[in-house]
N, C-alpha and C positions, 0 to 999 in steps of 0.2 A: 953575079949578076946584081945590076942595084936592085935591092927593090922597091917598085914602085908604091911613093906616098898614096896613103888612103885616100882618098877628096871625100868621102860619104863624112859628115859629118854625124854627131851622135842628137838621139832627141835632146839631151840634156843643152847643147849647144844653142838650138834654137826654142828651149820654153820658153811659153808665154803665159805672163802671168792674166789668165782667166776671170781673179777673183774680182768680186765686184769692189767696185771704188768707194767708198766715201768722203761723198763731196764737201760735207762738212768740213772734215777733217787736212782735207786739200785744203780748201778756203782759209781754216786757223791758219794756218803753215806761212800762208803769206803775209798774215796781218800783222803788226806789230802788236805787242804783249808785254805790259805792266803790273808789279807787285802792286795790289793795293798796300794803304798802312795798314790794315786789318787782316790781313794774309790770304786775302781771296784776288786769283789771278784777272787779270780785265785784258779784255782785248779792246782796238781801235780799229772800227767800224765808221767808214763814211764821215769821219769828223765826232763819231761820237766813242766814249767810253762803256761796254759793256761786263758785266762778269761773263767770263767763260762760263758757269755753269747752266746760264741763264739764255747765252748766245742763241743754242741750236733753238727751245721751242721759241726765243723770239720769232726765227726764221720763218718755223711751221707756221706760227700763226701767221705771222705777216703776208706768207704766202695762201694759206688754204681756209682761212676764216672767210666764212660769207655774210656782213653783216646784212642785215634786213631794214626796213626804212624804221621803223619803231623801236629800233634798240638806241639805248642810251652806252652811251661810253666814258667812263670817268679815265682821268686821265691826270697821273699826279707827278713829280719827281720823289722818292722816298721818305719818310717822314716832312710830310707836309700839310698833314690835313685828310691823307688816305683814310682811314679808320671812320672818321667823322662823316667823310662825306657820303661812303656807302651808304652806312647807318642812315642818313639824310634820305639819299636817292628811294632806300629803298620803301623806309615808310611812304616817302610822299605817292610812289607809284603802284604800293600797294597798300593805300590805307581804307581801298573799299574790301579785299578780301582779308583784311586782320585789324581789330582795335587794337589800339593800346595795350591795352591788360592782356591781348592773345598774339603779341606780335612774337614773331621767331626770335628778337633780339634780344628775348628775356632768357633766351635757352641759348643761343650759341653765337659764336662770335660774327662780327657785319660782316670778315673774311670769306665766310664760309657762305654766307647767301647773296655776295658780290663776288664774285671768283674772278683770279685773275686770267687773260690771256696765255699770258707766257706763266706764271709761278704754278697755274692747276691745271687748266685745261688743256692745255699743249706739252705738258709737265713730260707726261712719257707718252704721247698720243701724235704722231703729227699730223691726223687730220681727223678730231673726235668727231662724232654726231649730237650736235646741239638743237638738232630743230625741236625736239621735245621740249623744252624748254619753255615756260607760257610768256608771251608776249605781257608787258613789252619787258625783253629780255636787256639786264645791264650786267654789261662786265666793264670792269678795270684791267689799267694797263700802265708801266710805268716808259713806253716806249713814245722815244721822239714825235712830233708831229706829224714829220714826212716819212715817218717808218710804219703806221697806220698802213695796216691791210685796204690795199685798192679799194676792198668793198666802200669799207668805210668814209673815201673821199668819196666816191661815187654820187651812193646813195644818201639819203635821209634820216640816218641815223646821226643824232647827235652828239656832239663830243661838250663836255665838261670836265674843265682845267681849274686847279687848286693851285696857287700859287702860296709860296714863304720866304720873308725874311732871309734870305742865303743861312745869316750867322745862329740864327735857332735852328734853321734846318739841318745845319755843320752837326750843331751840340745835340739836336736828337738824333741824330742819325749815327752820330757815334756810340754816346749812351747804347742805343742798338742794337747795334752792332757787337759793341763789348759783353752785353750782356747775352747775346745768344751766341758769340763762337763758333760763329759759321767758317771763317778760314781754316787752313792748314797751319797758321803761325798765329793762329789769333790769339793764343798765350803769351806772344810777343808781340804784340802790336808795337807801330812806331807812335811816338810821343804825338801829343797834339798839335806842338810845332811843327811838326813834321808832316801831320796828318794835314792841319792846315793850309800850308803850303803847297800839297798837290790839290788841294780844294782850290784853292785860288790859280793853280797851274789849269785846271779844268778835267784833270787826271782821276775821275768817283765814277764812281756807276751810276750810268744813266748821264754822265759830265761830259761838257763844261754847263753847271746850271744854268747859266747867261743864254747859251742856244738852245738846251731845253724850253724854257721861261719865253723865249723870244718869237721862238717858232709860233706855242699857241696863242700865244700874245696877238702877232701879226693875222694869223689867221681869224683869232675875233675880234680883229679891227676891220678885216676883208669883208666877214661874213660873221655878225655875230647873231643872225639865226642859227649857225651853223656851229657856231663853236662857243661856246658861253667861259668869260674867265672870271674865276673869282679871287680873291687873298685872305688867307687865314684870320689876315691879323683882321679883315673887314665881319668875317662870320661872329668875332669874340667882340666885337664893337656892337655890333646889331643885328642877333640870330635872326629874327621876325622876318626884318626884311628880307635880309638876303634868301630863307626858307620860301620867302613868296617870289622872290624873282628865281627861285632853282626849279619849284614847282612850273608858275608857267613855262621858263624854257620847255621844261620837259613835257609839256601840253598836258599838263596837270593842274590846271589853276585851282586855286581854293576858292569854295564861294562864298557870299556875303553868311548864309546859314553854318557853316564849317568854320567860319572865322571869330562867329558872333557864339559858338560851343568851346569854341579857345582848341580848337585840333593844332590849332599853329603852334601852340605856344606846348601844346600836349607834346609834337612830334619831337620839337625841340629840347624840350626835355628829357625823353625816353633818350634821343640820342646827342646828348650830350657827356662831357668829358668825365663828369662827377657820377653819373647815373650808366653809364654801359661800365665804366673801372670799377665801381663796387656790384656787381652780377656776375653769381659763381661762377659764368662759362666764361667771364674774361680774367678769372682768378688761376684759371688750372687749365693743364691741358698744351695740345702746339698747334701750329697753323700751319699755311704752306708749305704742306709736305713734309710736316713736321721737325720742317727747318727751323721755325720761331718760337718761344714762347708766347700766348696767347697775354697774357700781365704782360710781355713787355713793348704791347703796343700802346699800353698805357699810363706814361711815367712823370709828365706834369703837364703839357699841353698849356702853356705857358706863353703869354708873348713876353720877350724881351729876358727869357733867361740867359740868354747867351752871356749876360753881362757878368754871370756868375763865374765863365768858363774864359773868355775871352779879354785878350787888353783891348785898349783903346786905338790902337796903331792897329790890331787886327782889324776894327769896324772900321775905320781909314782906311785899309787896305778894300775893304771889300768896299764901302762905298768908293773910290773911285774907281774899280775895276765894274759896278753899275753904271758910271754916269758915264763910262769910256766905251760900252758895248752896248748901253741901252739909248743911249744920245740920240734923237731925234725919234723916238719912236712914242712919247707918252709913256712907259710902264715906270711906274720909281716905289720901289720900296722904303718906308720910313725906317733908321737906323735908331 
């Protein structure tokens, strides 16, 4: 007699994977990725390129950060004056708490007193408790305008953005990354020509640079009381008027008495590139979760340094790129 087929399935045949799904990894697998010129992996999300290592904490911050009306959010492209702006805003907001000779900036790096959302606060925690930070809270980010947490868009918190000539920004960032060697292939980076080509195609961290700048410029044009757009070159040319502008925008204008006492000049002096670079706290140690040297935040800080590294043809390419991308917006950077 023919043996009946056993139709009973083993448990292995219907095994169900009940392990928790990592939604981040699932998302990552659906996105275009590219190796940056310095060996770091980039992922393209909603039109922008982000470092893979920062993508998860950025999404955490975007989802969970709860802004307050009194918050000040500093936003920049990397190497566009972030360190300088952190020092200035901190000193302006806390001038009643600390005299110039007692400023925490004398003992620690500006990135310590004004933390990044993605590089610091949400780096290892999905939803850190930030309620105990005294107001006004000042936070920093490299996120594009449309990527900022909803609470930042919805309430009265103020956003300060600083932009920089893309040629100087590229050169500064290249030196910064080469010095810190963060990527897996950092010992074998692409040459400057290939790196610059990627930059002009928008394939770089937080890029394309023109979209990043344009987002904040448009937001500033539409609501200048909510978003202040500064230029690195303007701060270098006239720091006094720019410090006054920042203080007024933050809601902490200088009084006539403070101006007479020279407080604006004192803050400008304390936060100057030369002053900060010469402090012991900025000559040693690391920051941003140990990824970068404190000293690497202070290379030259000059306007027009790109002429020592890039050709006139490269400058012309960026000029035409900005002319095309910024057409009709009123946003201009002198080259």
